Residue, then its C-alpha position, 0 to 999 in steps of 0.5 A: m251821671n247821664f252821658i251825652g252822645h251824638g246829639s242827645l242832651g242830658i245833665a248830671e245830678d243836682e238838677g233844678g227847674d227850668l229858668t227864664c230870664e225876662p228881657s227888660n228895657e229898664q236897668p236890670l238889678p243883679v239877678p238873685p243867685h238861685l235864679r242863675h245857672f252858670l255853664f262852664i266850658g273848658g277852663p285853665f288846667g287845674p282845680f280853679s274852675r271846679r273851685l269857682g263852681r263850688n263857690l257859685k253853688s254855695a251862693g245858691a246858683r245852679v252850676t254845670h260843666v260840659t266835659v269834652h275830653g278826659g282832661d276836662l273830667l280830671d279838672w272838674g270831676w263827676r258832679d254837675n257835669a254834662v258830657f258831650r261825645g259827638g263830633i265837632g260838626e254837631w257841637e254848635s247845634w248841641i250847645g245851643r239846644f242845651l243852653q235853652s233846655q237847661g235854662v242857662s243864664d250865664i256861660i263861662t269860658y277860658g278864652d274866646c277862640g277855642t274850638y268849643a268856646s267860640p261856637a258856644l259864645r256865639q250861641a249864647k250871644q244869640l240867646g241873650i245869655a251873659r258871657h264871661v271869659f277868663e284869660l291870662g292876666y293882661f298885666r302879669p304875673d299877679w293878675v288874671t283876666l275876666e271880661r264880659n263878652g270877649v278878651n284880647g282882640f275881642s275885648s269890649l274895652p273902648r278903643e277911643p283914647s278920649f275915653y281914657r283921657n277923661t278918666d279920673l285916676s283917683e277913682h281907680r285903685y288896684p293894690a296887688d299882692p304877689v301870687g308866688r311861683i306859678m310855673p311849677y304848678h302850671v307845668w304839673y297841671s298841664i302834664r296831668h291834664c294831657l295824660f288824662h286827655y290821652a287816657g280818655s281818648a277812646f271814650f272821647r274819640h270824636f274830640t277835636a283838639p283846639w291846639p295845632d300840635s298834639p300834647l305829645r308833640q308839645a311835650v317832646g318840644y318842651l323837653s327838647r327846649f328845656a335840655i337845649d336851654r340848660f346847655s346854652r344858658g351861658k351863651v344866652r347870658e353872654a349874648e344878653r350882656e353884650l346887647l345891654s353893654s354895647k353902644r349899638p342900638f337894637f330893637l326887640c321883637t317879642l314872639q308869641k307862643p306857637g299856636d296862639t290864637q293871637l297869631s291864628i285869629h288876631s293877625v294876618y300871619k297865622r304862624l310865627s314864620p311869616f311874622i319873623e320873615h316880614v319883620a326881618q325883611n322890613f328891618a333890612e330895608f328901612a332900619p339904620p345900618d348900625a341897628r340890630l333886631v333881637f327876636k326873643a322867644h315866648p317863655l312857653d315856646n314849645g319849639t314846634e315851629g322852630p323860630k330859631r331856624t327861621v331867624v337864621e334863614a332870614a338873616e342869610r336871605f336878607g343879608l343881615g348877618d349878626r344884625l339879627v339875634y335870636l334869644p330863646s330866653g333872657s330878661l324881658s324887662r332888661l332887654t325892653q328897657k334898653a331897646m330903641g323900640v318893641v315890635t309885637v303882634n299883640s302880646t301882653a309884652g307890649l303892655a309891659a313895654l308901654h309901662m316902661g315908656r318904650p315905643t311899641i308897635t303892634l302888627g295884629n289886633a291888640f286892644y291897647d293899640l291906641e293913638g297916643l299909646t302905640h306907634q301909629g305909623s308904618l313899620s318902616r317908619f318905626w325903625t327911624a322915628p318910633q312914637p313913644p307912649d304918652r305916659d299920662l294916657f297909659l296910666r289912665f288906660r291901665a287904671v281902667v283896664m285893671a278896674r274893669t278886667q283884672i283880678n289879683g291872683s293866679y289860676y295855678a299857684p295855690r296862694g294866687r288861686e285863693m286870692a282870685l277865687p273870692e273876687a271872681t265869684r263876686r264879679l260873676l254874681e254881680n251880673v253887671p249889665e253891658t254899658p252902651a259903650d261896650r256894645p259897639e265893640v262887641e258887634r265889631a268883634a263878633 
């Protein structure tokens, strides 16, 4: 294998000839696999990307992965691998040259906002290379997301309610099979990925992490939270029962995972604390005096930002007392069904709330923030006059999203992975061209 250092180019074994993709004004046909070169950058922890690459290669395509740290090398392996060891300042020009010199026809990333993914997608767009972005499922837990060009706030899904209202539901079917338990596999793949990241840190000494907190700090945070949750489980259950049985109304505020790009890229808050403080202050000024506000932590919150402390301080600062409640865990489904409304930045928990018919407001850039689905007024009005979702519009919206972007399966659970891989392979090989309706959204998101 050729190792690529500061600014140089190279590729591992199984090299093929240069590829060219001629642009055409006519509606393009699917490109034969043997004329395709798929370049992977990053991927979900575990073997999903390696298995997907193997499928594409078996179909006749050329496949390469760019490795930037030890965890990448563990998950992908040594074959069909290009190694980048330069600094992040060199990355965008390096990947641009690589895309051209190696005849890359398609780029595949996991997420679109990462330190390495974002510049690579930008270069691919400039070169007219097809962009495919994987992400966690919009409708969890039995789905994963695969979109052209971008995901979440950068999704090219139409933002006009009329598009969905004109959708024929009979043409959209999305049968789902359960994927089984995900979390044990997710945790295991995450741990070993981070261990190999540290093991390879001397070799990849210029690697720039895409996450704000080191893997070690996150690990300590997860362990601390796990221990605290074990000891406080009884109190959390009691607090949840009281909320659900009480006649006092409450609103539910779902928190993002610390460091999530949904906060740092797709909102003005950047971190959890400003979001919590803004919502709490607005609630204190405009909510009915008998209502309560429940902040529920993200299931994968690692405790590095201390949201509980922020909630407690906000309760004191704004004179809310026991009207402000923090839950580190609990049943999102039961709490959502009983809540007067749901406040979120742009979490997929908002989609679950809409599915349950609960009024929902998003305070960030969410692809499902459409008139007729989410509350379109101000946060101050939401506490007294929340707008419920249009059930028919939601069903049509969900049908389109499922058909265009969702794949039944999982990146982590073995059963779910076996379910997702064939369909992911098929969709990538189809090379469906962009539609005119997609292009304005791509330009808006760029």
